Structure formats: structure tokens, C-alpha cells
C-alpha positions in Angstrom: 21.2 -127.1 27.3 21.5 -128.9 30.6 20.5 -126.7 33.6 21.2 -128.8 36.8 21.1 -125.6 38.9 17.3 -125.3 38.5 16.8 -128.1 41.1 18.8 -126.1 43.6 16.5 -123.1 43.5 14.7 -122.1 46.7 11.0 -123.1 46.8 8.8 -120.6 44.9 11.7 -119.2 42.9 10.7 -119.6 39.3 13.1 -120.9 36.6 11.6 -118.4 34.2 10.0 -115.1 35.0 7.7 -112.6 33.4 9.4 -109.2 32.9 7.0 -106.4 32.1 7.6 -104.1 29.1 8.7 -101.3 31.3 11.3 -98.5 31.2 13.4 -97.9 34.3 11.2 -94.9 35.2 8.2 -97.3 35.5 9.9 -99.0 38.5 9.4 -95.8 40.5 6.0 -94.8 38.9 4.4 -98.2 39.8 5.7 -98.1 43.4 4.5 -94.6 43.8 1.0 -95.8 42.8 1.1 -98.9 45.0 2.8 -97.3 48.1 2.4 -93.5 47.7 2.8 -92.7 51.4 5.3 -95.5 52.2 8.8 -94.0 53.1 11.1 -94.4 50.1 14.3 -92.7 51.4 15.7 -91.8 54.8 18.7 -89.6 55.1 20.1 -88.1 58.3 16.6 -87.3 59.7 14.8 -86.5 56.4 12.3 -88.9 55.0 10.8 -88.8 51.5 7.8 -90.9 50.5 7.4 -92.7 47.2 4.9 -90.0 46.1 7.4 -87.3 46.9 10.3 -89.1 45.2 8.3 -89.6 42.1 7.2 -85.9 42.1 10.8 -84.6 42.7 12.2 -86.8 39.9 9.6 -85.6 37.5 10.3 -81.9 38.4 14.0 -82.6 37.8 13.2 -84.2 34.5 11.4 -81.0 33.4 14.4 -78.9 34.6 16.7 -80.9 32.4 14.4 -80.5 29.4 14.2 -76.7 30.0 18.0 -76.6 30.1 18.1 -78.2 26.7 18.8 -81.8 27.5 17.3 -84.0 24.7 16.4 -87.7 24.4 19.5 -89.8 24.0 21.9 -87.2 25.5 24.2 -88.3 28.3 23.8 -86.9 31.8 26.7 -87.8 34.1 26.1 -88.2 37.9 29.1 -87.8 40.3 27.4 -88.2 43.6 27.6 -90.4 46.8 24.4 -92.0 48.2 22.2 -89.0 48.9 18.5 -88.3 48.2 19.5 -86.1 45.2 21.4 -89.1 43.7 18.2 -91.1 43.5 16.2 -88.0 42.3 18.7 -87.2 39.6 18.9 -90.8 38.4 15.2 -91.1 37.8 14.8 -87.5 36.7 17.5 -87.9 34.0 15.8 -91.2 32.8 12.4 -89.5 32.7 13.9 -86.7 30.6 15.0 -89.4 28.1 18.7 -89.0 28.9 21.2 -91.8 29.2 22.7 -91.8 32.7 26.5 -92.0 33.0 27.7 -92.8 36.6 31.0 -91.3 37.5 33.1 -92.5 40.4 33.4 -89.6 43.0 37.0 -90.7 43.7 38.1 -90.1 40.1 40.9 -87.5 39.6 40.5 -84.9 36.9 42.2 -87.0 34.2 39.8 -89.9 34.8 36.8 -87.6 34.9 37.9 -86.0 31.6 38.4 -89.4 29.9 34.9 -90.6 30.8 33.1 -87.3 29.9 34.9 -87.1 26.6 34.2 -90.7 25.7 30.5 -90.5 26.6 30.1 -86.9 25.3 28.3 -86.0 28.5 27.1 -82.4 28.1 25.5 -82.3 31.6 26.9 -83.3 34.9 25.3 -83.4 38.4 27.9 -83.2 41.1 28.4 -82.7 44.8 29.8 -79.3 45.6 32.8 -80.9 47.3 33.9 -82.3 43.9 33.7 -79.0 42.1 37.4 -78.1 42.2 38.1 -81.3 40.2 35.5 -80.4 37.6 37.0 -76.9 37.3 40.3 -78.6 36.4 38.6 -80.7 33.8 36.9 -77.6 32.2 40.2 -75.9 31.8 41.2 -78.6 29.3 38.0 -79.6 27.5 34.6 -77.9 26.7 32.7 -80.6 28.6 30.5 -80.6 30.5 28.6 -77.7 29.1 26.3 -77.6 32.1 27.2 -78.4 35.7 24.4 -78.9 38.3 25.7 -78.6 41.8 24.2 -80.0 45.0 25.3 -80.1 48.6 24.9 -82.6 51.4 22.9 -79.9 53.2 20.2 -79.8 50.5 18.1 -82.5 52.1 19.0 -82.2 55.7 16.4 -81.4 58.3 16.1 -77.6 59.1 18.4 -77.5 62.2 21.2 -79.6 60.5 20.9 -77.6 57.3 21.4 -74.4 59.4 24.4 -75.7 61.2 26.0 -77.3 58.1 27.9 -74.2 56.8 29.5 -73.7 60.2 30.7 -77.3 60.5 31.8 -77.3 56.8 34.0 -74.3 57.4 35.5 -75.8 60.5 36.5 -78.9 58.6 37.6 -77.0 55.5 34.8 -78.6 53.5 33.1 -75.4 52.5 33.4 -74.9 48.7 32.5 -71.6 47.0 30.8 -72.2 43.6 31.3 -69.4 41.0 28.1 -67.9 39.5 28.1 -68.3 35.7 25.7 -69.1 32.9 26.7 -72.8 32.8 26.5 -73.6 36.5 23.2 -74.3 38.3 22.0 -75.3 41.8 20.0 -78.5 42.1 17.5 -77.1 44.6 17.0 -73.9 42.5 16.0 -76.1 39.5 13.6 -78.2 41.6 12.0 -75.1 43.1 11.5 -73.5 39.7 9.3 -76.5 38.8 7.0 -76.4 41.8 4.0 -76.1 39.5 4.8 -79.4 37.8 2.3 -82.1 38.7 1.7 -85.6 37.7 -0.3 -84.4 34.6 2.9 -82.7 33.3 4.6 -86.1 32.9 2.8 -86.5 29.5 5.1 -83.7 28.2 8.2 -85.7 28.9 9.7 -87.8 26.1 8.2 -91.2 25.3 10.7 -94.0 26.0 10.9 -97.6 24.8 12.3 -100.5 26.8 15.0 -101.1 24.2 16.3 -97.5 24.4 19.6 -97.0 26.2 19.3 -96.2 29.9 22.9 -96.2 31.2 26.5 -96.1 30.1 28.1 -98.0 33.0 31.8 -97.7 32.8 34.1 -100.6 33.6 37.7 -101.5 33.4 39.0 -98.3 35.0 41.2 -100.2 37.5 42.5 -102.7 35.0 42.8 -100.9 31.7 41.0 -98.3 29.5 37.5 -97.7 30.8 34.7 -98.9 28.5 31.1 -97.9 28.6 28.7 -100.8 28.8 25.5 -100.0 27.0 22.6 -101.1 29.2 19.0 -100.7 27.9 16.0 -100.0 30.0 15.0 -103.7 29.4 18.4 -104.8 30.8 18.1 -102.8 33.9 14.4 -103.6 34.6 15.0 -107.3 34.0 17.9 -107.5 36.5 15.9 -105.7 39.2 13.0 -108.2 38.7 15.5 -111.2 38.8 16.7 -109.9 42.2 13.1 -109.6 43.4 12.2 -113.2 42.3 15.3 -114.6 43.9 14.0 -113.8 47.4 11.0 -116.2 47.7 9.5 -114.5 50.8 10.1 -110.9 49.8 7.7 -108.6 51.7 7.0 -105.8 49.3 6.2 -102.5 50.9 7.8 -103.6 54.2 11.5 -104.3 53.7 14.2 -101.9 54.8 17.5 -101.8 52.8 20.8 -100.4 54.1 21.8 -98.2 51.2 25.6 -97.9 51.8 27.0 -99.7 48.8 27.7 -97.0 46.2 24.9 -96.5 43.7 27.4 -95.4 41.0 28.6 -99.0 41.0 26.4 -101.4 38.9 26.0 -103.8 41.8 24.8 -101.1 44.3 22.5 -99.6 41.6 20.8 -102.9 40.7 20.8 -104.9 43.9 20.2 -102.0 46.3 18.7 -98.9 44.8 16.6 -100.3 42.0 15.5 -103.4 43.9 14.4 -101.3 46.8 12.4 -98.9 44.6 10.8 -101.8 42.6 9.5 -103.4 45.8 8.4 -100.3 47.7 11.1 -100.7 50.3 12.7 -98.1 52.4 16.3 -97.1 51.5 18.3 -95.9 54.5 21.1 -93.9 52.8 24.6 -93.6 54.1 27.0 -91.5 51.8 30.0 -93.5 52.9 30.7 -96.7 54.8 31.7 -96.2 58.5 31.4 -99.1 60.8 29.6 -97.4 63.7 27.2 -95.6 61.4 26.3 -98.8 59.6 25.8 -100.7 62.9 23.6 -97.9 64.3 21.5 -97.8 61.1 20.9 -101.5 61.2 19.7 -101.4 64.8 17.8 -98.1 64.7 15.9 -98.6 61.4 15.4 -102.4 61.8 17.2 -103.1 58.5 16.1 -106.3 56.9 18.2 -106.5 53.7 21.9 -105.6 53.5 23.6 -105.7 50.1 27.3 -105.5 50.9 30.8 -106.0 49.6 33.3 -108.3 51.4 35.3 -105.3 52.8 32.2 -104.1 54.7 31.4 -107.5 56.1 35.0 -107.9 57.3 35.1 -104.5 59.0 31.8 -105.2 60.7 32.7 -108.7 61.8 36.0 -107.6 63.3 34.8 -104.4 65.0 35.4 -104.9 68.8 32.0 -103.5 69.8 29.9 -105.1 67.1 28.4 -107.6 69.5 26.7 -104.8 71.4 24.3 -104.1 68.5 21.0 -105.7 67.7 20.9 -107.7 64.4 17.6 -109.4 64.9 15.8 -107.5 62.2 18.4 -108.5 59.6 17.4 -111.6 57.6 19.0 -111.2 54.1 22.6 -110.3 53.4 24.1 -110.4 49.9 27.7 -110.1 49.0 29.2 -109.1 45.7 31.7 -106.8 44.0 34.6 -109.1 44.7 35.4 -112.5 46.0 34.2 -113.3 49.5 36.8 -115.2 51.5 35.5 -118.0 53.6 37.0 -116.7 56.8 35.2 -113.3 56.4 31.9 -115.0 55.7 32.2 -117.2 58.7 33.0 -114.3 61.0 30.1 -112.2 59.8 27.6 -115.1 60.0 28.7 -116.0 63.6 28.3 -112.3 64.6 24.8 -111.8 63.1 23.3 -115.2 62.8 22.4 -114.4 59.2 23.8 -116.4 56.2 25.5 -114.4 53.5 24.3 -115.2 50.0 27.4 -114.5 47.8 26.6 -113.6 44.3 28.5 -112.9 41.0 28.1 -110.5 38.2 29.9 -108.0 36.1 29.0 -104.6 34.7 28.4 -105.9 31.2 25.7 -108.2 32.6 23.6 -105.6 34.2 25.3 -106.8 36.5 24.1 -109.9 38.4 24.0 -113.3 36.8 24.5 -115.7 39.8 23.7 -115.9 43.4 23.6 -118.6 46.1 20.1 -119.5 47.2 18.9 -117.2 50.0 17.9 -120.2 52.1 19.2 -123.3 50.3 22.6 -124.8 50.0 25.7 -122.6 50.1 28.6 -124.8 49.0 31.9 -123.4 50.4 33.5 -121.1 47.9 30.6 -121.0 45.5 29.5 -117.8 43.8 26.1 -119.5 43.4 23.9 -120.6 40.5 22.4 -118.7 37.6 19.5 -116.3 38.0 16.2 -117.2 36.3 16.3 -117.0 32.5 20.1 -116.9 32.7 22.4 -119.6 31.2 26.1 -120.2 32.0 28.7 -122.5 30.8 32.5 -123.2 31.1 34.4 -123.1 27.9 38.1 -123.8 27.0 40.5 -120.9 27.4 42.0 -121.2 23.9 39.1 -121.0 21.6 36.1 -120.4 23.8 34.1 -122.9 21.7 34.5 -126.2 23.5 32.4 -126.7 26.6 34.5 -128.1 29.5 33.5 -131.2 31.4 32.0 -130.8 34.9 34.7 -129.9 37.4 37.3 -128.7 34.9 38.5 -125.1 34.7 37.7 -122.8 31.8 36.3 -119.4 31.0 32.9 -118.5 32.3 30.4 -117.5 29.6 26.9 -116.2 30.4 23.7 -115.2 28.5 20.4 -113.8 29.5 18.0 -110.8 29.1 20.2 -108.6 31.4 23.3 -108.7 29.2 24.5 -105.4 27.7 24.0 -104.4 24.1 27.7 -103.8 23.7 30.4 -101.2 24.5 29.9 -97.6 23.6 31.8 -96.6 20.5 34.0 -99.7 20.8 33.0 -102.4 18.3 36.3 -104.3 18.6 35.9 -104.9 22.3 32.3 -105.7 21.8 33.1 -108.5 19.4 35.6 -109.9 21.9 33.2 -110.0 24.8 29.9 -110.8 22.9 30.0 -113.9 20.7 27.0 -115.8 19.4 24.8 -114.4 22.2 27.2 -115.2 24.9 29.1 -112.8 27.1 32.7 -114.0 27.7 33.5 -112.8 31.2 37.2 -113.3 31.4 36.8 -115.2 34.7 38.3 -118.6 35.2 35.7 -120.9 36.8 34.4 -124.4 37.2 30.9 -125.9 37.6 30.1 -128.8 39.9 27.6 -131.6 39.1 24.8 -129.8 41.0 25.1 -126.6 38.9 27.0 -124.4 41.4 29.7 -122.3 39.9 33.1 -121.4 41.4 35.3 -118.5 40.3 39.0 -119.3 40.6 40.4 -116.1 39.3 40.4 -113.4 36.6 41.9 -114.7 33.4 44.2 -111.7 33.4 45.3 -112.3 37.0 46.6 -115.8 36.5 50.3 -115.9 37.5 52.5 -118.0 35.2 55.6 -119.2 36.9 58.0 -121.9 35.7 55.4 -123.1 33.2 52.7 -123.5 35.9 49.5 -121.6 36.5 49.0 -120.0 39.9 45.5 -118.7 40.9 46.0 -115.8 43.4 42.7 -116.5 45.2 43.9 -120.0 46.2 47.0 -118.6 47.8 45.1 -115.8 49.5 42.7 -118.2 51.1 45.6 -120.1 52.6 47.2 -116.9 53.9 43.9 -115.8 55.5 43.8 -119.0 57.5 46.9 -117.9 59.4 45.8 -116.4 62.8 48.1 -113.4 62.3 46.7 -112.3 58.9 43.9 -109.8 58.6 44.0 -109.3 54.8 46.0 -110.5 51.9 46.4 -110.2 48.1 48.7 -112.0 45.8 50.2 -110.7 42.5 52.6 -111.9 39.9 55.8 -109.8 39.3 58.0 -110.3 36.3 61.0 -112.6 36.9 64.1 -113.0 34.6 64.2 -116.8 35.0 60.7 -118.0 35.8 58.5 -115.6 33.9 56.7 -114.4 37.0 57.3 -114.7 40.7 54.5 -114.9 43.3 54.4 -112.0 45.7 52.0 -111.6 48.6 51.0 -108.3 50.3 49.7 -108.9 53.8 47.9 -106.8 56.4 48.6 -108.3 59.9 46.1 -108.3 62.7 46.7 -105.8 65.5 49.4 -107.0 67.8 50.4 -109.9 65.5 54.1 -110.8 65.3 54.3 -113.3 62.4 57.3 -112.9 60.1 57.7 -113.4 56.4 59.3 -116.8 57.1 56.4 -117.8 59.4 53.8 -117.2 56.6 55.9 -118.8 53.9 56.2 -121.9 56.2 52.4 -121.8 56.7 51.9 -121.8 52.9 54.4 -124.6 52.4 52.1 -126.9 54.4 49.1 -126.4 52.1 50.4 -125.4 48.7 52.7 -126.9 46.0 56.1 -125.3 46.0 55.5 -123.3 42.8 52.4 -121.6 44.4 54.2 -120.5 47.6 55.0 -116.8 47.6 58.6 -116.0 46.9 58.2 -113.0 49.1 55.8 -111.3 51.4 55.5 -107.6 52.1 53.6 -106.3 55.2 51.4 -103.3 54.8 49.0 -101.4 57.1 46.3 -101.5 54.4 45.8 -102.5 50.8 44.9 -100.2 48.0 41.2 -100.7 47.1 38.5 -99.3 44.8 35.5 -97.6 46.2 33.6 -100.9 46.5 36.5 -102.8 48.1 38.3 -104.5 45.2 42.0 -104.7 45.8 43.8 -102.8 43.1 46.3 -105.6 42.0 47.5 -103.6 39.1 48.5 -100.7 41.4 50.6 -103.0 43.5 52.2 -104.6 40.5 53.0 -101.3 38.9 54.4 -99.9 42.1 56.8 -102.8 42.5 58.0 -102.7 38.9 58.5 -98.9 39.0 60.4 -99.1 42.2 62.7 -101.9 41.0 61.4 -104.2 43.7 64.3 -106.5 44.8 61.7 -109.3 45.0 61.7 -109.4 41.2 65.0 -111.2 41.3 64.4 -113.6 44.1 64.2 -117.3 43.5 60.5 -118.2 42.8 59.0 -121.1 44.6 
């Protein structure tokens, strides 16, 4: 097939790469051999070297095996970005288990759904989340084993001593009952202190085509589905990220590890890429503007994988200009669409260009990225990774390839694409056809090979027989000087099918009215695209990685009998 994007690659980025026949555990093992004393993790004053991280994960693997975890069993992780998160991930994989990442924000119903679907008998969780797990265990017999850890477990001695006092003062001290099915993370590690490198031979033998992860997707838009990612899928995507940066300095880079590792993007483009390349991961359990700015300056961060929400908050922080960004040279954005206004603000603040990328959980997850140093066409999600193909097909059959510049559904294929959905053959057949993954995203390709996502297929608003792409309307709203954030949804309308409604977060002190913003849109959009109504909010509902929860807004409006449902559309 034609691959015009290959000519747009940065110099020294190969169109086809060699991917070793490794399991995910080998990423850590090889870095521990190459950079044994290089710091791998930094967290709140504690540093672990690659040798220590490899040893701790091996000890945890033995702990799991002694508890009865067998090859192919699922081990769920419900953790923020902490040292024990990284240890547990590699330890579970070394034990032959399949890792199931569980969003720490999930309520008991969502946790139960995922545990039951994946049949996860073991769960590693932060103590602060234990009350929700208790609620789950009252209804189902899963998980059979809970391994509890605390933020204090890897703090330096003084902070570890003070932690209980501070936790009690802030009502964050959780009492964990002692029973036969609940274990403490540190107790398990300490019980394996005699385990050395030679003991690794007693761990299960793994193959690159074994399952490594069940990465759940669709929780914010429908019934969650577990994408089956093999060790080969995960290793390949980490290497693709490595090859994409032509001047990567292995053993010397510093990553800001604030994007959640339970999310496929954070796992691949931050945690796994850092471990593969012998880079230091500076861990932040949650995103806070000042903490992120201090970390970038103090640790001389060189690589910052981020989501648009983080870039926006940093760029608009009043004191951001006081911090030193000179060490920062690579910033990647993913997880959701990056609006041009946000990108421009961040680049003016830091002097670093943002390389927006694209991916989805089912693709391991990254398939596209803008060149780190080459052209960044406005609005482009980039070009396909090495060994990755992409095409635009018609929306009706998915068979006919669309001409350059025309809209259609994006389909991708490559070695990072999932095996299928866990216990869900019908959905697998819908998404995977003849070796291609049908993404559900409406996109176009230009004559240079750059791709542009217009919107999700399911988010298209159909009003008066016309298609409205929410992102286009949002871009126009964000150009208004009084708008800080905006999202557009379609609400059912008795005459027109759907009506366009916008939710807007105004900038501090702004006084723009609904009529002002509608007039602003009238100057740049066809009448049928202009919002029929605009609702002002102090903030928009978002997922943990910053995606606006459109479905939540739509459901709220319908449940409340929103009067905007009957307004004249356009």
C-alpha cells in the first residue's frame, strides 16, 4: 500500500524496526543488566535503582506464587503512580499472571463488574481504596486475595514516621482488618528477602505471545471490554516509542511520571518506555500544578508524556513563568484531542514543541504521533509509527478506501494491535476485520500522510439531516477570549433529531453571555453547526486522564428534562 508518511519521518527514525522476542519482564531485566546502579524510580525522597527494582519485582513474583497465583491467572492492580505500582506490575508478569489495571476512581459497582468479567482472584490496592473493596466483597466472592499497600511504604524514614499522624488529621487513616485473605505488600516482600537473581529460574517460563494484560476500555461510553494485549504487543509498542525519538539518550533521560499508569497511554509511553531505556521515572501519584512544576525544575525532567488537561493547567497557571523549563526537550500529548489554543499556550510558556499522538487501548495503545522535530501540521494527530499502517475507509461498509482529504473511519494495523476482547467474540469481530482494527474515529488523511481525527463516530451530532462534528465547534468556542474550556454534545430534539448544546467554562472574571458566544460561532460556522444553547459551568466532568465525559453531560440533560431539548436548533 501507499505510505506517503514515511518521507515525513525525522532523520534516523526507521520505517521498519527490529523487535526482540522478549516478554514484558525482559524490558526490566535488560535495563537492570545495562544500568544496574542507575536510578529507576524517585518518589518523595526515596530512590530505587534498576537493580533494586528488578530484585523487588522478583521477590513480589515469588510472593504471588507462594500465595497460589498460577500462570494465566489475573492479578488486578488498583493503584496510583507509586513505587509499589511498578513493582507489582513487573512482579505479577514475572509470576506468569495477566495484569488487569483497575481505575482507582471506580465505585464498587464498576470494580465488581471488572473483577467478575476478568475473574481476577488477586487484587493489589492502596489502603485508601479498601472500603470500596469491602463493599464489593459483600456481593461477590472476588477477589479471593487482597494485597494492601500504603503511600507510606516507600517513603523515607522521617516521612514514614510522620505519615500516620498526618493521615489521621486529614481523615485518611484506614484500618485494615486482619483475616486470612488480606495481606500487606511489605510483609510479602520482606518474607522473600532470601530470594536472589538465581531464584528467577523457578518462576514460570513465559512466551512473547502469552497474554500480558487485560486493558479495559469503554467504561465511560458503554460496557467495559477487556482488550487482550500479549507480551509481544506491549514490548513492540514500547520499542516503537523508543525508535520514534531519534536522539534518545538511553540511561540519561528523566521522565515525569504523572500520567496514570493504569491507563494504556501512561503505561506504554511513560512507564514502559522509561524502563526500556534505563530512564529515571519521577513519580507523582496525582497531578497538581505546583508539584509538577517543582518536579520538572528540581529533577531536570527531559521527557513529559501528558494529556491536554495537564498542558492547559500548566500553561494557564499564573506563576508558571517563574519555573525553569530548560531541561525539558520532549513533550508528548495523548489521551484526548489537543486543542490548538492549548498547544500554543504551552509551547509559548516552555519553548518546547508538543508532539501530539493518537492511539486507543486496543492498539497497545499508540499508532500515530507527530514527528518530534519535523513538521507538525495544525490539528494533526501525526503519522503512523514504524511497522504501522493506516487508512481511511467509508463509514457504511468499511471496505472502500476513501480518497485523500475525504472523511471516513480510521482503520489501523500493526504488531501492537490486540488479540481481541476478553470473552467477547462478537465485539472482537466488529473491531478486528481482515487484520485491520476499526477504530470508530472519523478522520481524514492529507497528501503528505498526516492524519486528522475529526470526531468519534458515536459522537457525531445529526441535526436536520446534517452531520456536526463536536470538535470543530469546540475549536471555535475556544477561540473566544472569555472561554477557558468547552465541550459540545447532541441532545435529542423532537423536530430536528438532535440539537447542538455547548457546555462552557468561562475564564476567571469573564463576562461573556450565551448570546455573545452564539454570535461568535455565527461568524465561523454554518447555521446548523451553531449551538442552539450554551450552559456555563465551573468545570466539566472528566475521566482520570482528562477526557470530557460527554455521555455524562448528555444523560444529565435528558434525565433532568433539559428545556434546551425543545429549543429551535440552528
